[in-house]
C-alpha positions in Angstrom: -15.7 -11.6 16.0 -13.5 -10.6 13.0 -9.8 -10.3 13.7 -8.4 -9.6 10.3 -5.9 -6.9 9.3 -8.4 -4.0 9.5 -9.5 -5.0 13.0 -5.9 -5.6 14.1 -4.8 -2.1 12.9 -7.8 -0.4 14.5 -7.1 -2.0 17.9 -3.4 -1.2 17.7 -4.1 2.5 16.9 -6.6 2.9 19.7 -4.2 1.3 22.1 -1.5 3.9 21.2 -3.5 7.1 21.2 -3.4 9.3 24.3 -6.7 9.7 26.1 -6.7 13.4 25.3 -7.4 12.3 21.7 -9.3 9.0 22.0 -11.8 10.7 24.4 -12.8 13.2 21.7 -12.4 11.3 18.4 -14.4 8.3 17.2 -12.4 6.3 14.6 -14.5 4.0 12.4 -13.2 1.5 10.0 -16.8 0.6 8.9 -20.0 2.6 8.8 -21.4 2.5 12.3 -23.6 4.5 14.5 -21.9 7.8 15.2 -21.2 8.8 18.8 -22.5 12.4 19.1 -20.1 13.1 21.9 -17.1 12.6 19.6 -15.6 13.8 16.3 -16.1 11.0 13.7 -13.2 10.0 11.5 -13.6 7.3 8.8 -10.5 5.1 8.2 -11.0 3.3 4.9 -9.2 0.1 4.0 -11.5 -1.0 1.2 -12.2 -0.3 -2.5 -15.0 2.1 -3.7 -17.4 -0.9 -4.3 -17.3 -1.7 -0.6 -18.2 1.7 0.6 -20.6 3.0 -2.1 -22.2 5.5 0.3 -19.1 7.7 0.1 -20.2 8.7 -3.4 -22.8 10.8 -1.7 -21.4 14.2 -0.6 -23.9 14.5 2.2 -22.8 11.1 3.6 -19.1 12.2 3.4 -19.9 15.4 5.2 -20.8 13.5 8.4 -17.1 12.8 8.9 -14.5 15.3 10.0 -11.9 13.3 8.0 -11.6 10.4 5.7 -8.3 8.5 6.0 -6.9 6.3 3.2 -4.1 3.8 3.6 -2.2 4.5 0.3 -1.9 7.1 -2.4 -3.1 4.5 -4.9 -6.3 4.0 -3.0 -6.8 7.8 -2.8 -6.4 8.0 -6.6 -8.9 5.2 -7.1 -11.6 6.9 -5.0 -11.0 10.1 -6.9 -11.3 8.5 -10.3 -14.1 6.1 -9.5 -16.2 8.3 -7.2 -15.0 11.8 -7.9 -14.1 12.3 -4.3 -11.9 15.5 -4.2 -8.3 14.9 -2.9 -8.8 17.6 -0.3 -11.6 15.5 1.4 -9.2 12.6 2.0 -5.9 12.1 3.8 -3.3 9.4 3.4 -1.8 7.8 6.5 -0.1 4.5 5.6 -0.4 1.4 7.7 2.0 0.3 10.4 3.3 -2.8 12.1 5.3 -3.6 15.2 8.7 -4.5 13.5 9.6 -8.2 13.5 12.5 -8.9 15.9 15.9 -9.5 14.5 16.4 -13.2 13.9 18.4 -15.8 12.0 16.8 -17.9 9.2 17.1 -21.6 9.1 20.3 -22.6 7.3 19.8 -26.3 6.7 19.5 -26.0 3.0 15.7 -26.0 3.0 13.9 -23.0 1.5 10.8 -22.1 3.4 7.9 -20.3 1.7 4.9 -18.8 3.5 1.5 -17.6 2.4 -0.7 -15.9 5.0 -3.4 -13.8 3.3 -7.0 -15.1 2.9 -7.3 -17.9 0.2 -9.2 -15.9 -2.4 -6.3 -13.5 -2.8 -4.0 -15.9 -4.6 -3.7 -19.3 -2.9 -5.3 -21.0 -6.0 -2.3 -19.9 -8.1 0.4 -20.6 -5.5 -0.5 -24.2 -4.6 -0.4 -25.8 -8.1 2.8 -23.7 -9.0 4.5 -24.9 -5.8 3.5 -28.5 -6.4 5.0 -28.3 -9.8 8.3 -26.7 -8.6 8.7 -29.4 -6.0 9.2 -31.8 -8.8 12.4 -29.9 -9.7 13.5 -28.6 -6.3 13.4 -31.1 -3.4 14.3 -28.6 -0.7 11.1 -26.5 -0.8 8.6 -26.2 2.0 5.4 -24.1 2.2 3.5 -23.0 5.2 -0.1 -21.9 4.5 -1.9 -19.8 7.1 -5.2 -19.2 5.4 -9.0 -19.5 5.6 -11.9 -17.3 6.5 -12.3 -18.2 10.1 -10.4 -15.2 11.2 -13.1 -13.0 9.7 -15.9 -15.0 11.3 -17.0 -16.3 7.8 -16.4 -20.1 8.1 -19.1 -20.8 5.4 -16.9 -19.3 2.8 -14.3 -22.0 3.4 -16.6 -24.5 1.5 -15.5 -23.0 -1.9 -11.8 -23.6 -1.0 -12.0 -26.9 0.8 -10.5 -28.8 -2.3 -7.6 -26.3 -2.2 -7.1 -26.8 1.5 -7.1 -30.6 1.0 -4.4 -30.2 -1.7 -2.3 -28.5 0.9 -3.0 -31.2 3.6 -2.1 -34.0 1.1 1.2 -32.6 -0.1 4.2 -33.7 1.9 6.0 -30.4 1.4 3.0 -28.2 2.5 1.9 -27.6 6.0 -1.6 -26.2 6.2 -2.3 -24.3 9.4 -5.7 -22.6 8.7 -6.1 -19.2 10.3 -3.9 -18.5 13.3 -3.5 -15.4 15.6 -1.2 -12.8 14.3 1.5 -13.6 16.9 1.7 -17.2 15.6 2.1 -15.9 12.0 4.8 -13.5 13.1 6.7 -16.4 14.6 6.3 -18.4 11.4 7.6 -15.6 9.1 10.8 -15.5 11.1 11.5 -19.0 9.8 10.4 -18.2 6.2 12.7 -17.2 3.4 10.1 -16.2 0.8 6.7 -14.7 1.0 5.0 -16.1 -2.1 2.0 -13.9 -3.0 0.6 -14.3 -6.6 -2.0 -11.7 -5.7 -5.3 -11.5 -7.6 -6.9 -9.0 -5.2 -6.7 -5.3 -5.4 -4.9 -4.6 -2.2 -5.2 -1.0 -0.9 -2.2 -1.8 1.3 -1.0 -5.2 2.6 0.0 -5.9 6.2 1.1 -9.4 5.3 3.6 -8.0 2.8 4.8 -5.3 5.3 5.4 -7.9 8.0 7.2 -10.1 5.5 9.5 -7.2 4.5 10.3 -6.7 8.2 11.0 -10.4 8.6 13.6 -10.3 5.8 11.5 -12.5 3.5 12.1 -12.2 -0.2 8.7 -11.1 -1.5 7.4 -12.4 -4.8 4.3 -10.4 -5.9 2.8 -8.7 -9.0 2.5 -5.0 -9.6 -1.2 -5.0 -8.8 -3.2 -2.6 -6.7 -1.2 -0.8 -4.1 1.4 -3.6 -3.8 4.1 -1.7 -5.7 3.6 1.3 -3.5 3.5 -0.8 -0.3 6.6 -2.8 -1.2 8.5 0.2 -2.5 10.1 -1.9 -5.2 11.8 -4.2 -2.7 9.9 -7.2 -4.1 10.6 -9.5 -7.1 7.8 -8.0 -9.2 6.1 -9.2 -12.3 3.4 -7.7 -14.5 -0.1 -8.6 -13.4 -2.6 -10.1 -15.9 -6.2 -11.0 -15.8 -5.3 -14.4 -17.5 -4.9 -16.9 -14.7 -2.6 -19.2 -16.8 -0.3 -16.3 -17.8 -0.3 -15.1 -14.3 0.7 -18.5 -13.0 3.5 -18.7 -15.5 4.9 -15.3 -14.7 4.6 -16.0 -11.0 6.4 -19.4 -11.4 9.3 -17.8 -13.3 9.7 -15.1 -10.6 9.5 -17.7 -7.9 12.2 -19.8 -9.5 14.4 -16.7 -9.7 13.8 -16.0 -6.0 14.6 -19.6 -5.1 17.8 -19.7 -7.1 19.1 -16.3 -6.1 18.1 -16.3 -2.4 21.6 -17.0 -1.1 23.3 -14.5 -3.4 25.2 -12.0 -1.3 23.6 -9.1 -3.2 20.2 -10.5 -2.4 21.0 -10.9 1.2 22.3 -7.3 1.3 19.0 -6.2 -0.4 17.0 -8.0 2.4 19.0 -6.2 5.1 18.2 -2.9 3.5 14.5 -4.0 3.0 14.2 -4.8 6.7 15.7 -1.4 7.7 13.3 0.4 5.5 10.2 -1.5 6.7 11.2 -1.3 10.4 11.6 2.5 10.1 9.0 3.6 7.6 6.2 1.3 8.7 6.9 1.3 12.5 4.1 2.3 14.8 6.6 4.5 16.6 6.7 6.6 13.4 3.1 6.3 12.3 1.5 7.2 15.6 3.1 10.6 15.3 1.3 11.2 12.0 -2.0 10.1 13.5 -1.7 12.3 16.6 -0.8 15.3 14.5 -3.8 14.7 12.2 -6.3 14.1 15.0 -5.1 16.9 17.3 -6.1 19.4 14.5 -9.4 17.7 13.5 -12.6 19.8 13.8 -16.2 18.7 14.0 -17.8 18.3 10.6 -20.4 21.0 11.2 -17.8 23.6 12.3 -15.6 22.7 9.4 -18.5 23.1 6.9 -19.5 26.4 8.4 -16.0 27.8 8.1 -15.7 26.6 4.5 -19.0 28.3 3.6 -18.0 31.5 5.3 -14.8 31.6 3.2 
């Protein structure tokens, strides 16, 4: 059974909703059979190409509401599918804030990568190996494969990359691990290194890294700029892999060399305060409850719109 970010968020939301709401609303993160006893709400984490059925107005009308996870994503669906803004709602993702902690202070700089491999690991690993030739205090923890989604067959295309991780003395390859294990690991990390080549509609890995006071190095691609609220060391995204790798490497070097600067440490304190407050489930659940308490069945909503 898949246990990725979408599934994690879905379980966390359902656990926090009062029975007065969860008993009357069906929240779906994927197209599934609708429960006729409940009001259906579609919670989309994907891009338009992943949910092409939404281009059909009749299909969209089956849902009392369609929730997006970023304004960037909402804009993409409007531009690519022509979905009116008043048919979608933006409720951003949430996390349980990472507990306050102290980072290792032995002179080692710990990097972490914990999204799936196709999102940027192929750029990170060769860049990291090259930087290790100039910096002998770097360590990288990689938590990444497709097992967490129940797609182990997809690992075959990345086995060579995994082996590069296993073979390098400064890289520890962990494969996929439960979220609680990753949350422990990012408390020991100084930098979340994410040369992203995937159009993120949001990014739980980045949000948790912000809460863990990790300096985030990531491009201005997809919804990353919106999600990270300019707290990251950002660089322009490019389709050219070599140019991307060079830009990422330069940004990563800057992160490594400036990490202990007092201004950077103050920046990370502010970053954690922002992430812990803005992305906390304690805040986000109030938005969900307010939204769901006022939701109406699709047929009733449609009748009222026609009447007006």
